Structures are given as structure tokens and as C-alpha cells.
C-alpha positions as CSV (number, residue, x, y, z in Angstrom):
1,M,0.0,0.0,0.0
2,K,1.1,3.6,-0.7
3,K,2.0,6.3,1.9
4,E,-1.2,8.1,0.7
5,F,-3.2,5.4,2.3
6,Y,-1.3,5.0,5.7
7,V,-1.0,8.7,6.6
8,P,-4.8,9.4,6.9
9,L,-5.2,6.2,8.9
10,I,-2.4,7.3,11.3
11,I,-4.0,10.8,11.5
12,I,-7.4,9.3,12.3
13,S,-5.9,7.1,15.1
14,L,-4.0,10.0,16.6
15,S,-7.0,12.2,16.5
16,A,-9.0,9.7,18.4
17,L,-6.2,9.4,20.9
18,F,-6.0,13.3,21.1
19,I,-9.7,13.3,22.0
20,V,-9.1,10.9,24.8
21,V,-6.1,12.8,26.1
22,S,-8.1,16.1,25.8
23,F,-10.8,14.6,27.9
24,M,-8.2,13.5,30.5
25,V,-6.9,17.1,30.6
26,F,-10.4,18.3,31.2
27,I,-11.2,15.9,34.0
28,S,-7.8,16.1,35.7
29,N,-8.1,19.9,35.9
30,S,-5.2,20.6,33.5
31,N,-2.7,18.2,35.0
32,Q,0.8,18.8,33.5
33,Y,1.2,15.2,32.5
34,W,-1.9,15.0,30.3
35,L,-1.3,18.6,29.0
36,K,2.2,17.6,27.7
37,R,0.8,14.5,25.9
38,K,-2.0,16.6,24.4
39,L,0.6,19.2,23.0
40,K,2.8,16.4,21.7
41,L,-0.1,14.7,20.0
42,G,-1.4,17.9,18.4
43,A,2.1,18.7,17.0
44,I,2.4,15.2,15.4
45,I,-1.1,15.6,13.9
46,L,-0.3,18.9,12.5
47,S,3.0,17.7,11.0
48,L,1.4,14.7,9.4
49,S,-1.6,16.6,8.0
50,A,0.7,19.1,6.3
51,S,2.1,16.2,4.2
52,I,-1.2,15.2,2.9
53,S,-2.7,18.6,2.3
54,A,-0.1,19.8,-0.2
55,C,-1.4,20.1,-3.7
56,Q,0.4,19.7,-7.1
57,P,3.0,20.8,-7.7
58,F,4.5,20.1,-4.3
59,A,7.2,22.5,-3.2
60,T,9.9,22.3,-0.6
61,C,11.9,24.7,1.3
62,Y,14.7,24.3,-1.2
63,D,12.5,24.2,-4.3
64,P,9.8,27.0,-4.5
65,A,6.6,26.2,-6.4
66,P,6.3,27.5,-9.9
67,A,4.3,30.6,-10.6
68,D,2.3,29.2,-13.5
69,Y,0.8,25.7,-13.1
70,M,1.0,24.0,-16.5
71,Y,-1.0,20.8,-17.0
72,L,-0.9,18.5,-20.1
73,I,-4.2,16.7,-20.9
74,N,-4.2,12.9,-21.3
75,T,-1.0,12.2,-19.4
76,Q,-0.5,9.5,-16.9
77,N,2.4,9.5,-14.5
78,N,4.1,12.3,-16.5
79,E,4.1,10.2,-19.7
80,I,2.5,11.0,-22.9
81,Q,1.8,8.5,-25.6
82,L,1.5,10.2,-29.0
83,N,0.6,8.3,-32.2
84,I,2.1,10.8,-34.6
85,S,0.4,9.3,-37.7
86,Q,-2.9,10.3,-36.1
87,T,-2.0,13.7,-34.5
88,N,1.0,15.7,-33.7
89,E,-0.8,17.9,-31.1
90,I,-0.5,17.9,-27.3
91,K,-3.1,19.8,-25.5
92,G,-2.5,21.7,-22.2
93,I,-3.8,24.2,-19.7
94,I,-2.0,27.0,-17.9
95,T,-3.6,28.1,-14.5
96,P,-3.3,31.1,-13.9
97,P,-0.8,32.4,-16.7
98,L,1.2,34.9,-14.8
99,T,3.6,35.6,-17.6
100,K,2.8,36.1,-21.3
101,Q,5.5,33.9,-22.8
102,Y,5.9,30.1,-22.7
103,S,7.9,27.6,-24.6
104,F,8.8,23.9,-24.7
105,R,11.7,21.8,-25.7
106,I,11.8,18.2,-26.8
107,T,15.0,16.2,-26.4
108,D,15.8,12.6,-27.4
109,S,16.6,9.9,-24.8
110,N,20.3,11.1,-24.8
111,Y,19.0,14.7,-23.9
112,I,19.9,16.0,-27.4
113,E,17.5,18.7,-28.5
114,V,15.3,17.8,-31.4
115,Q,12.7,20.6,-31.2
116,R,12.2,24.0,-29.4
117,D,9.4,26.4,-29.9
118,N,7.1,28.9,-28.2
119,I,3.8,28.0,-26.8
120,F,0.8,30.2,-27.7
121,A,-2.7,30.3,-26.1
122,D,-5.3,28.7,-28.3
123,D,-7.4,31.8,-28.1
124,G,-4.4,34.1,-29.1
125,A,-3.5,35.5,-25.7
126,F,-2.7,34.5,-22.1
127,D,-5.3,36.9,-20.6
128,E,-7.8,34.5,-18.7
129,D,-7.5,32.7,-15.4
130,S,-7.1,29.5,-17.2
131,E,-5.7,29.2,-20.8
132,E,-5.5,26.2,-23.1
133,F,-2.7,25.9,-25.4
134,T,-1.4,23.3,-28.1
135,I,2.0,22.0,-28.7
136,K,2.7,20.8,-32.3
137,V,5.3,18.1,-32.3
138,D,7.5,17.9,-35.4
139,T,6.0,15.0,-37.6
140,S,9.5,14.1,-38.9
141,L,10.5,12.7,-35.4
142,N,11.1,9.0,-35.4
143,S,9.3,6.6,-33.1
144,G,10.9,6.3,-29.7
145,K,11.3,7.8,-26.3
146,Y,11.7,11.6,-25.8
147,F,11.4,14.2,-23.1
148,L,9.2,17.1,-23.2
149,Y,10.0,20.3,-21.1
150,L,7.8,23.2,-20.5
151,F,9.2,26.6,-19.6
152,T,7.8,30.0,-18.4
153,Q,9.8,32.0,-20.9
154,K,10.2,32.3,-24.6
155,K,12.3,29.8,-26.5
156,E,15.2,32.2,-26.9
157,D,15.5,32.6,-23.1
158,Q,15.3,29.0,-22.1
159,P,18.3,27.9,-19.9
160,D,20.8,25.6,-21.6
161,S,20.2,22.9,-19.0
162,V,17.2,20.7,-19.3
163,N,16.3,21.4,-15.8
164,A,12.7,22.5,-15.9
165,W,9.7,22.4,-13.5
166,Y,7.7,20.4,-16.0
167,K,9.1,17.4,-17.6
168,Y,7.3,14.6,-19.3
169,K,8.3,11.4,-20.9
170,L,7.1,11.5,-24.5
171,F,6.6,8.2,-26.3
172,I,6.1,8.6,-30.1
173,N,4.6,5.9,-32.2
174,R,3.7,5.7,-35.9
């Protein structure tokens, strides 16, 4: 079973114990022993509940959350299956678009760049709270595994490294 299943069960168990200890504090007229136990349980519950209340994308102290949340439609586990003989388009949504320029980069499995371009809103401008966009993959790419990176700047301003907030495995089939 996954951590996502165990943490809520532990929090529920600790919450029940917290209620019992709170009752003991009440009937013992704020006894120091029970008061210390109540504070410790409360701190543990707060720590654990913070770990399950975070939303995507998750940020840490060392890794601040991105300003623009970019989401690609029809992805599973950050993987995209694209049958290029049927379509070369990947659809996505930016919520909320805080900048006006976005771009993408596709590299092969050896991280060698094969395509780089700007991303444009489907309606022409990034001026709504939620904007749809379309990435057009080069139809001359061979079948295989690639990586797709999304950036919050135009293609000319992308960093040289492929270290981006949004990274997807792209599997192209024909």
C-alpha cells in the first residue's frame, strides 16, 4: 500500500487518541502530564496533516513552487503516448498564466535537443484565469522515447540545461 493510504489512517488514530487525552486534561483539571501529551499529539497531527494537504505541484523549502501551473491533458504518471500518424498535437492548460510567454523543448533519450518552440494560447493571448494551449510536435521525429520540457519564458530565453519544472516522458509511435 502507498503512503497516501497510511498517513490518513495514522492521523485518524492519533486524532482519536487526542480526543481521549483532551478529555483527560479536562477531568484532571489541566494536569501537567496530560497537558504535555496533548501538546505532543497535536504537534504530530499537524506535521502529518501538512504532508497530505499539499497540492500539485509540491514545493519544498529548497524548491519553490512554480508561478504558473502547466498541465498537459491525457497524461499518466508524467508520460505522454503520441501516435504521430494520427495527430501531432499535445493539448495543455496553464492556470493562472502569470507571464505572457511560454515555450517547450523536446530532447531525445540522450538529452539532445530535437525541437524547441514557443507556446501560444489557443485563443491568441494569455489573458484569462485558465488558458488552453497546443504543442505541435514535429512530424519528422522517429518513433521512440523523448522528453518534453515546459518553460515559463520564450524559447530564446530557455536555460541551456534541461532542468525545468515540467518534464514529461514522450513516447512517439507511428
